[in-house]
Each structure stands twice: as C-alpha cells, then as structure tokens.
N, C-alpha and C positions, 0 to 999 in steps of 0.2 A: 959252303952254303950257296944253295940255289937262288936264282933270281926271285922266285916266289917267296922264299923264305925272307929274303932281304926286304921285300915289299912289306910283308906281314910285321916285320920289326919296325919300320918306319911308321906304319900306321899305329902301331901300338905306341910308339913314343910320342906320336902327335897328340894322343889322348891326354899325355901329361903336360902338354903345354897349355898355358892359360891364354885363352882367347881374349882379344881386346874387348872393351866395354861396348863399343858399337857393333862388333861382330856378334857378341852374345845377344844384344838387343835385336839385331837382324834376324838371327838363328831363332830367337824366342818369338818374333813377329811371325816368322815363317811357320813355326810349329803350331802357333795358335790358330793359323789357317787350315791346318790339317784336320782330318776326322778325329772326333773326341776319343775314340777307342784306339787310335794309333799311338805308337811309341813316341813319335816326334812331339804329338800334341801334349802328351803326358810330361815329356821333359821341359816343354815350353812352360807349363804351369809351375813346375819346380823352379825354373829359372826366373819367372815372374816374382816368386816369392823371395828369391835370393836378391833380386835387383830392386825391391820395393823400398828398402831402407836407404841406398844411396840415391835413388831417384828422388825420394821425399826430400833428402837433404839438399839436393840441388834445386828442385822445382819450387819449394816453399819460399826460400830467399829470393829466388828470382822473381816470383809472384809478388812478393812484398815490395821489392824494388820497383816493379812496374806500376804498382798501385800507387807508391809515393810520388813517382814521376808524374802520373796523371793528375793526382790531386794538387801537386805543386803547380802544374801548368794552368790548371783551372783557376786555383786561388790567385796566382800571380797576375791575372787579368784584371783583378779588383784592387783598385788603390783607394784605401780609406784615407780621407783627408783629416787630419787632426788639427783643430784650431785652438789656439791658446791665447786667451785674452788676459792681457796684463793690465790690472787695474791699481790705480795708487790708493792705498788705505787711507780713508779720511783722516785717521789718527796721525798719519805721517806728517811731520812739519820740517819746514826748513830749519836746520839746527842754527840756533843763534849763538853767538859768542857768549860763553859763560863768564860773568863777572860777579863780583861780590855784591849782593842787593843790600841796599840801605835799610836799616831798621825803621819800619814805618807803623804797620798796624798789628794788633793782636788777631790773628786769623780765627775765623769761626771754625766749627767742627767740619771735618772733611766730608764732602758730599760727592756723589756720583756726578760726574760731568758728562753731559751730553756732547758728542764730537760736533764741532763746528762745520758745517757744510757750506761751501761756497754758494752764493746764490746768483741769480741771473740780472743782467741789465742789457739795455738796448745796445746793439752794435752801432759804432760811429763809423759814418762814412760809406756811401754807396759806390762800389768798385766802378761801375760804369760812369757815374757823374765825375769820380776822380780821375778816371782815364780821359774823359772828355775835356776836363779842366786842364789837363796837362798838355794835351795836344793843342788846345786854344791858347795856352799860356794865360789863362785867366786865374785869378786868385782862388784858392779852394776854401769853401766855407764848410766846416764840420756840420753834419747833418746826422739826425738819429733815425735809425730805422726802428720798427716796431719791436718792443721788448720780446715779443713772441719768437723772434728770430733766434733768440739765444736762450729760450725758455728751459732747455734740458741740458745745457752745458755747464759744467762745473769749472771753476777757476783750478788750474794746477797749483796755485800759491795758497798755502794755509799759515795763517798766523793764529792758531787756535787760542794761544794763552794772552794774546793782546786784545783782540776784538771778539766779543760775541759769545764766546763759549760759556763765559760766567753769566750770561743772561739766560741760560737754559733753564728748563723747569726745576731740575734738581738744585742748582745754585739759587734760584729765587726763593725756593723753599728754605733754604738754609738761612737766608737773609730776612725772611718774613716769619720766623718761628716765635716772634714775640720777644719781649724784653725791651729795657729801656733804650737800647742802642740801635734796635732793629725795627722792621716793620712787622705787620701781623697779618691775619686773614682778612681784617676789615680793610686795611690799606690796599691789599691785592684786589679784593672784591670792588673798591672804588675805582681802582685803575682799569679793570676790566670792563666796568660800566662806561668809563670814558673812552676806551678803545672802541667799543661797540658804538657809541654815539658818534665818534669820529668816522667810523665805517659808514654809518646811515647818512651822514651829512656831506660825504665826499660827493663832489660833482662828477658828472660823467667824463670829464676831461682829466680827472685825477686831482684837481685842486680843491681848495675850500674857501669859503666866504669869510668875512669878518675884517676885511682889510686888504692890504696888498696880497694878491693871490700867491706870488712867490714866497713871501714871508709866512703866511698861514700855512702853506704847503710844507715849508721847512720845519715850522714848529710841529706840525702833525707827523711828518716823516721821523723827526727825532724822538718823538714820543714813542713811536711804534719800534723803533730801532732800540731804544732803551729797554723795551720789554723783550728784546730778542727776537722780534717779528721780522723775518725776510721772505721774499718771494718764494723761494723753493722749500722753506722749512715750516712755514706757518700756514697750516690748513685753513684756518678761520681768517687770517688777515693777510696772507701772502699776496692775494690779487690787489687789496687796497694799497699795499706798500708798492707793489710793481706799478700801478697807475700813478702813484705820487712820484716815483723816481723818475718815470717816463715823462710826466708833465714838466718836471723841473729841467730835465735834459732838453726837451724840445722847446723850453722857454728861453734858453741861452741865445743871445744875439751875439754874433761874432763880426769883427771888422773884416775887411778884404784880406788881411794877412792871417786870418784864422785866430786872432786874439779875442777873448771874451770880453764885452764892452758892456753888457746889461743883461737884465731878465725882462722879458715882456710882462708888462703890467706891474712893474715894481713901483714903490712909492716914490714921492719927489725928492726926498732926502737919501734914498737908496740904502736904507737900513736893510731891506730885504735882500740886497746883494750878499753881504756877509753871512745873514742867516741861512739863506738857501745854499750858500757855498758850504757853510758848516754841515748842513744835512747831507750834501752829496759827499763830502770827505768822509763822514762817518759812515755813509752807505758803502762807500768803497772800502773803507776799513773793515766792515763786517763781511764784505763779499770778497774782496780782491778780485773781482772780475775785471779783466783788462779793459773791457768796453767801456767802463765808466771813468777810467783813469784820465784820459785827455780833458774830457769837459771839467772835471773837478780841479785838475792841475791848472787848466787855463784860467779858471775863476780865481784860485789862489794867486796865480801870477799877477792877475790885476790888483789884488789886495797889496802884494808885495811892491809892485811898481808904483803904487799911488800912495804910499806912505809919505807923510810930509818930512821935510828936512829935519824937523825937530823930533820926529819918532812917533807921532800920533796920526789920526786921521780925521777927516772932516766930512761934512755932508758931501753927497754925490762922489764921494772918494776924490776930492779936489787936492791934488798933490801940491798945488801952489799955496794952499791955506795952511797956516800954523795955528789954527784954532784949536786943534788937538782935542776933539769931542771924546770924552771918556766913555759915554754911553755906546757910541757908534764903534769906538776903538775895542771895547769889551767883546763885541761880536766878532770883529776882525781877528782878535787874538784867540778867541775859541776856535774859529775856523782854521786858522794856522796851525794851532795845536792838534787838532783832529786830523788835519792833512799830514802833518809831520809824524804822527803815531801810525798813520795808515801807510807811510812809505812814500807820500807825495812830497817831493823836494824841489819845488820851482826854484830857479836861480835867484840867489839873494835872500833865501829864507832866513839863514842863520843871522845875517847882518840885520835883517828886519826885526828879528825877534830881540836882539840886543838893544836896537834903538827904541823899540816899544818899552822895554824894561826901564831904560834910562829915561824916557818921558814920563813914565808912571812915577818914578822915584824923584824927579826934579820939578816937573812942570804940572803934573796932575795931582800931587799930594797936598793934603792940608791937614795939619795936626789936629784940628778941631773936628773936622767932619770926615776925616779919613781920605777921600779923594773928591775933588772938584768936578764940576760938570765940564768945564772947559779950562784951558790953561789959564785964561784971563779972568775968569769968573771967581766969585768969592763963596759961592754956594754949591751944593750939590744934592742935598737932602740924602736920598738912599743910595747914593752911588759909591758909598764906602765898600759895599760888596762886590761891585764891578772890578774895581782896581785890586782888591784884596784877592779875589779868586784868580784873576789874571796872573798875579805874581805867584800864587801858590802853584798854579799849574804849570808855571815855566820854571819852577825850581827854586823860588826865592821866599819860601814860607817863613824863614826865620829872620827875614829882614825887619828892621823896625817899623817901617811903613805898614807892613802886614800885621804885626803885633798891635800897633796903634788902631788900625781899622777894626780888627776883632774887638778891641775895647769899645770903639764906638757903636758897634753893634750888640754889645753885651747884653743890653736890656731889650733888644728887639724880640718879639714873638711873632709866630705866624698870624697873619691877619688879612682880611679882606677890606679893611678900613685903613686910613692913613697910619703911618707908623711914626712915632716919635717926632711930631711936628712936620713930617713930609705930607704934602697936600695931594698927591696922586701916585699912581702906579705902585700900589701896595704889593700886588702880586709879582711884579717885575723885581721889586726890591727883595721880596721873600725868595724868590727863584735864586738869586745870588746868595743871600745870607745862609739858606739851608745848606748850600755847597760849601761855603767857607767854614761854617761851623762844623760840618761833617769832616772836612778835611783836617781841621785842627784837632778835634775831638777824638777822632778814631786813629789817629796816628800812633805807632808803638810808643814814640817818645812824647806822647801828649801829656801835658801838665794835668794835674787833678782838677784845676780850674777849668781848662778847656774840654776835658772829658765831661765834666758836670754841666757846662753849659750846652754841649751837643745833646746830652741826655734831656736836659730841660726842654730845649727846642723841639726835639723829636717827640717827646710826650705830648706836647702841646699841638704839634703838627697832626699827630694821630687823633687827638681830640677834635680838631677842627675840621679836617678835610673830609674824612668818610662820612660824618653825619650830614655835612653841608652840601653834598653833591645833590643836584635836583634830578630826581629819577622820574622819567617819563612813563606814563601809563602804557604807551606802545612798547611793545618788546620786539626783539630781533633774534633770529635763529643763529645758534652758534655753529661749529664745525660739525656737530652731530645732528643738527637739525632740531635741537631743543630750544626752546624760547628762552631768552635771557632778558635781564633788565639792562637798560642803558641810561646814561644820564650825563650831565655836564656841570660845570662850576660857572657861575656868572661873574665875570670880571667886573670889579668896580672901578677899575682904573679910568680916572677922568680923561685921561689923554686917548686911550684906546679901549673903549668898553666892548670888546670882542669875546663872544662866547668860546670861539675856537682857541684864541690866545690864552684866555683865562683857564681853559680846561687843560690846555697842553702844559702851561706853566705849573699848575697845581699837581697834575699826574706826574710831572718830572721831578718834583720835589718827593713824591711818595716812592720814587723808584731810585733815589739816591743811594739806597743800601747796596744794590747790586749793579748800578749803573757805572760806578766810579772806582777807580784804583787810585789811592792816595798818591799824587805825584809830586809832593812838596819838596822831595830831595833830588829831583832830577834837574840837571843843568841845562839850561836852554841852549847852550852852543853845542853841546854834545849829541848831535842828532842820532848817530848810530847807537851810542851808548844809552841813550834815552830809550830807544826801542828795546834794546836788550834787557836793560834794567826792569822796564815795565813788563816785559814778557816773563821773566823770572818771578818778579813780585806778584804778577796776576796769577801764576800757578800755584804760588805759595799762599797768597792772601785771599783769593777767590773772588775778587772784584774786578770789574773790567776797566780797562783804560779808556777814557772818554773824557770830553770836556764840555 
C-alpha cells in the first residue's frame, strides 16, 4: 500500500470518530460564518439542529439557577421584623385552691358575666423624692401622684370571682328581675338617679359635702363601687370614681415613719377613718392595682394597732380606752373584712379579728337589745344590726348572739322615721338591718322564718325608697349625652342630717342584692380559706364578696 493510500485510509477513519462537544460547537460556529451556499455553512446548520436539544438541557437549568441566586441575594437584604405582643386574657385568673364550699344560698339563674378588668389608681411615691430622702437619711412620707399617671395600666392580678365581676350589667339584671327576694326596674332607676346626683354634687377636689369630707367621700365611693363603677370600666361615672379615690389617697396623713395617722378633714371622733379605709380597701379589692395597696394597708394597720386590749375600738382610735364603742367598731370591722377579702393582710389582722369577736360576744352583747352602744352602757337603740352584721361577716352567723339580734330586729321595717323607740339615725340602723336580714334570709340553709322576714323587709324597702327619692327638675347627661333625671334621699337622722350620707345609705340598701356574698359560714381566722371559699361561692351564687 502506498503512502497516499495510507493517508486516505486514515482520513476515512477519522470521519467515523465522534468529535467532542466543544469541537463540534467550534466547527459549527466556524461553518456559520461561511457563505450560505457553501458546504461548510449547510453542515453547520445541520449541526446546530443536532445540538439544540443538549444545549437547551444545559442552558435552561443554568439560567434558572442564576435567577434564583439573584432573587435570593436581593430578598436576603430585607429583614422583616415580626413582633409578637403577648397579652394576658382578662378572663385568666390566679387559680385559687379548690375547697368544698359551704352551702349558703339558692343561686339565681345563670347570667352572662362581664369580665372584670382591673382599674387604675394613683402611683405612690415620687422616685426622685424617695431617692433624695434616702441620700439625706430623712424619713420617707408616702405621696400620691396624679391618677392620670396610671390611667391606662391594668393590674396583672385578677380576682374576678371575688370582687366586682358580679356587679356587672348582666349580674345586676339577674338580681333586679323582680320578685319578693330581689330588686326590680324601679330600685335600679332610683339607684341611677342617686349616682347621677352624687356625680352632680361632687366637688372639684373629688370630695362631697355633708359632714366630714373623708367620711362623705368614703360613703359615695362605696356606693359607686357597689354598682360596679370603676375608673376604667365606667364610661359615665369612671372619672367621678377616679377623683374620689384620688381625694382619699391624697388626704392620708403619715407620720415620719410612713405610718397612716389620720385623714385630712376628718371628724373629731374619727369615725371617718374606718369609713374611708373601708372604701379604699374595697377599691383595692375591685381593682387590685398595686398602687393603692400601701395606702389602704397602712390605714388598716392603724385600725389593727389601735384596738383596745379588750377587743373593741373607741373614739379617735384611742388604744388606751376600753370603752369599746360598738358603732365605731362596726366600721372598723367592715374595713378589716374588706381588706382581708382584697388580700390586704397587715400584721396582727387575724388576732385582731379574734379579739373583736370576743368583745362582741362578751362585752357588747345585751340579750334585750341585741348589742349595746358601749361596753358599760345599758342601751343602744338600733345597734343590734351593727353587732349582728359584724358577726355574720366574720363567720359567726349561727351564734346565739346573732340569732337573738335578728329577733330584736324582727319587727323593724325600712323607715326614715325613728324605729321602735329609737330616737335618731333611722337610715343608719336600716343600713345594717337590711344587710343582716339579707344574710339570714338568703342563705341556702335559711329557716322559713328568716326567709319570710327578708322578703317582708325587701318588699317594704321597694315600696319606700324608689317613690321617696327627691327628683330634681334639673337633668344631667348620661354617657351617651342623653339627659337623665337625678335625685337624692333626705336623711332625717337627728344626729347627722346629711343629704350625701342619707342618699348613700338608701342606695346601698337597694344594691344589697348584687353587692353581697353571704359570708355567714366563713371562719374569721382562716384568712386564705376565707378568700378561696368566697371566690368559689361567688362564681356559683353570683353575688359579690363585700361588707
């Protein structure tokens, strides 16, 4: 074979060798650059068709990856901040220890209960003043900032079943649906007239006229709280309540060691001190805002510390006296009970309550009149209700002294005139009698006689109070701007003929249906059990813990 023949064989063999991809692409690109009528150009077109499929399989995924990389790079520069606000549901409650509730009242029909929302009270203590006091080693006196400083802050502590929730619109409706045991539309209408009159007559500093400003303000505040009105929940009366709380807090006078010693403007015998303390304790119980806790507890502490050695209290909270005034002691006991149910436990509270019960049973009790005015007196008129209610509220409703006092009040009926030989303070006596008869007559274990006595009292109360309220010609706007009537009850009390006091005492009687939880079986010494039982009973019975 010649050399030329060998070369031809090699060339022919090369035609059967498959060129690589890149060589083929290069040859194709070169051919596409030739003249269109050339053989190389036509072969390049054929090659292009052959390579279109593999090129597409490579280029499309590559392009997709590039696009994803670009998009990720761009979006990666944007960091969206996601905020999560965690809020405590108003219906969440601190779980109270479950115990077996004592049988007390027959519950009314189940109603929708509005959640209790904590309200607002003034902050106590200015940080800069406290800091300066520490530096100078001077005693720190608690002071109150404007209530606006805490206006929108809710307390994290909720005791829905103990205070306030059963004073909601729904629950008030359940207890004012009519019937011999309950209120009705007329009692509620009268109460609203009174609340609007109190709003109209409140002074710019938050107090009321009619006697000692702290006492009258305490009565008014108790009246609003009984109706479930609080600063943050009441559109119509919230600001009125706010000003009243602020006035009382600003009226407390402290000694250099920070202990409460008086209320500015109090009466000479200092009845106003336990009355105002009672109102502040209940205000804390319905709001559980921590900013009201110290002032209320400081006032309660003074009551505890100034109990006499025999278990009572005397004018000016004079600890050295053993006079044991039942009337003054009644307000002290109501304040202590309200504070206890609100979770305010000043040192010595339990022992104080034990001594108070002992005093009522041994020094203040009188078989003929129920309870005496003082330990050494022989009379007391209408004070049977004072001692009776005090023992009922502290868990001693079945004691013989209570049963006897209810017997003394058996024939009493609501009145603006002297009751059964008493010569003054009829509304003051009725205020206590209505509560005593309610406690006895509405208990689940109530005797037929007690139940009938309560029904009789209640029917007479509904006949007397709503028609006798003095309605003014002048009207006041409600929360929606609609004009509404307002009115007051004229107190015929010879001792203190105050429109404010008389109006509050009558209105409080007309709210006894939903203001109270029968506490007759609660033991005075079992502080935590007391609160737990009350919470469970309140959720079942539908009436609120109060005194």
